[in-house]
C-alpha positions in Angstrom: 110.8 94.6 80.5 107.8 92.6 81.7 106.6 89.7 79.5 103.3 90.2 77.9 100.6 88.8 80.2 103.0 88.9 83.2 101.1 89.9 86.4 100.8 89.7 90.1 97.5 88.5 91.5 96.3 87.7 95.0 93.5 86.5 97.1 92.7 86.2 100.8 91.1 83.3 102.5 89.6 83.7 106.0 88.5 80.9 108.2 86.5 81.6 111.4 86.4 79.0 114.1 83.7 79.5 116.8 84.6 78.5 120.3 81.9 76.8 122.4 82.5 77.6 126.1 80.0 74.9 127.1 82.0 72.1 125.4 85.4 73.8 125.3 85.6 72.8 121.6 85.7 74.7 118.3 82.9 74.2 115.8 83.5 73.7 112.0 85.2 76.6 110.2 83.3 79.2 108.3 85.2 80.0 105.1 85.6 83.1 102.9 87.7 83.6 99.8 88.1 87.1 98.3 90.3 88.9 95.8 92.5 91.6 97.1 93.8 94.9 95.8 97.4 95.9 95.3 97.5 99.4 96.5 99.3 102.2 94.7 101.7 102.5 97.6 102.2 98.8 97.5 102.9 98.7 93.8 105.6 101.4 94.3 107.0 99.5 97.3 107.2 96.2 95.3 108.9 97.9 92.4 111.5 99.6 94.6 112.1 96.3 96.5 112.5 94.3 93.3 114.4 96.7 91.2 115.7 99.5 93.5 119.2 99.9 94.8 118.3 100.2 98.5 117.2 96.7 99.5 116.8 95.4 103.0 113.3 96.7 103.9 111.0 94.1 105.4 108.5 92.8 102.9 104.7 93.0 103.2 104.0 90.3 105.8 102.3 92.0 108.7 98.5 91.4 108.8 96.1 94.0 110.2 92.3 93.9 110.7 89.6 96.5 110.9 85.9 97.0 111.4 85.9 99.9 109.0 83.0 99.6 106.5 84.4 102.0 103.8 85.9 99.1 101.9 89.3 98.6 100.2 90.7 101.1 97.7 94.0 101.1 95.7 94.6 104.7 97.0 94.5 103.6 100.7 97.8 104.0 102.6 96.6 102.8 106.0 94.0 100.4 107.3 91.3 102.8 108.6 90.2 102.1 112.2 92.8 99.3 112.6 92.0 97.0 115.5 94.8 97.3 118.1 93.5 95.3 121.1 92.1 92.0 122.4 94.0 89.5 120.3 93.4 91.1 116.9 96.3 93.5 116.8 98.6 93.6 113.8 100.9 90.7 113.7 103.6 89.2 111.4 102.3 86.3 109.4 104.2 83.1 108.7 105.5 83.0 105.1 105.7 79.9 103.0 106.7 79.5 99.4 106.5 76.0 98.1 109.5 74.9 96.0 109.2 75.5 92.2 106.0 77.5 92.4 105.2 81.1 91.6 103.0 81.5 94.8 103.7 82.7 98.3 101.4 82.3 101.3 101.3 84.6 104.4 99.2 83.3 107.2 98.3 84.3 110.8 95.7 82.9 113.2 94.3 85.6 115.5 92.5 84.6 118.7 90.0 87.1 120.1 90.2 87.7 123.8 87.0 89.8 123.8 84.1 90.5 121.4 84.9 92.3 118.1 82.0 93.4 116.0 82.0 93.6 112.2 85.6 92.7 111.4 85.5 93.3 107.6 88.8 94.7 106.3 92.2 93.0 106.2 95.5 94.5 105.1 99.1 93.4 104.4 101.7 95.8 105.6 105.5 96.1 105.8 105.9 96.9 109.6 104.6 96.2 113.1 103.4 99.8 113.2 102.8 102.3 110.4 104.6 100.8 107.4 103.4 100.6 103.8 100.0 99.1 103.1 100.8 96.7 100.2 97.5 94.9 99.8 94.0 95.3 101.2 90.8 93.2 101.0 87.2 93.4 102.1 85.6 90.3 103.7 82.1 89.7 104.7 81.7 91.3 108.2 82.2 88.8 111.0 81.7 89.2 114.8 84.1 87.3 117.0 83.6 86.4 120.6 86.3 85.6 123.2 88.4 82.6 122.1 87.0 82.6 118.5 89.8 82.2 116.0 90.3 84.0 112.7 92.8 82.5 110.3 93.8 84.9 107.5 95.9 83.6 104.6 97.1 85.8 101.8 98.0 84.0 98.6 100.1 86.0 96.2 101.1 84.6 92.7 103.4 86.0 90.0 102.7 84.7 86.6 
């Protein structure tokens, strides 16, 4: 039985680094920090992973991006209009869990190879394709040019 007040919370930070082709350097990062939603499908997945009898499925550590403007919803099961080209395709993040903490981080730096307009939805999924959408978040729309970098870091805490 869960302890009173026990919960799982998360947030997503996004850092955008703009590439300057004239200098060949990156400018200062633009930062965003937003709360994310634990989807209904994600909640079921986590309960089955933590307390089910059929363990072994990959956890939610694939990061996907979208330019869809419908926003995040706990009932979403996919990232609508997921970006699948030009450096922003779904990729597995690097997972870190500092010793003696209740927090995990999942991070991935994407490098655009062409222009992407209005990237504004990020998702955390369980597979390289299809999979369960565990978490989803809206960010302020950002347009990326070739060689711009987008660092997405999910921070998930159990308390």
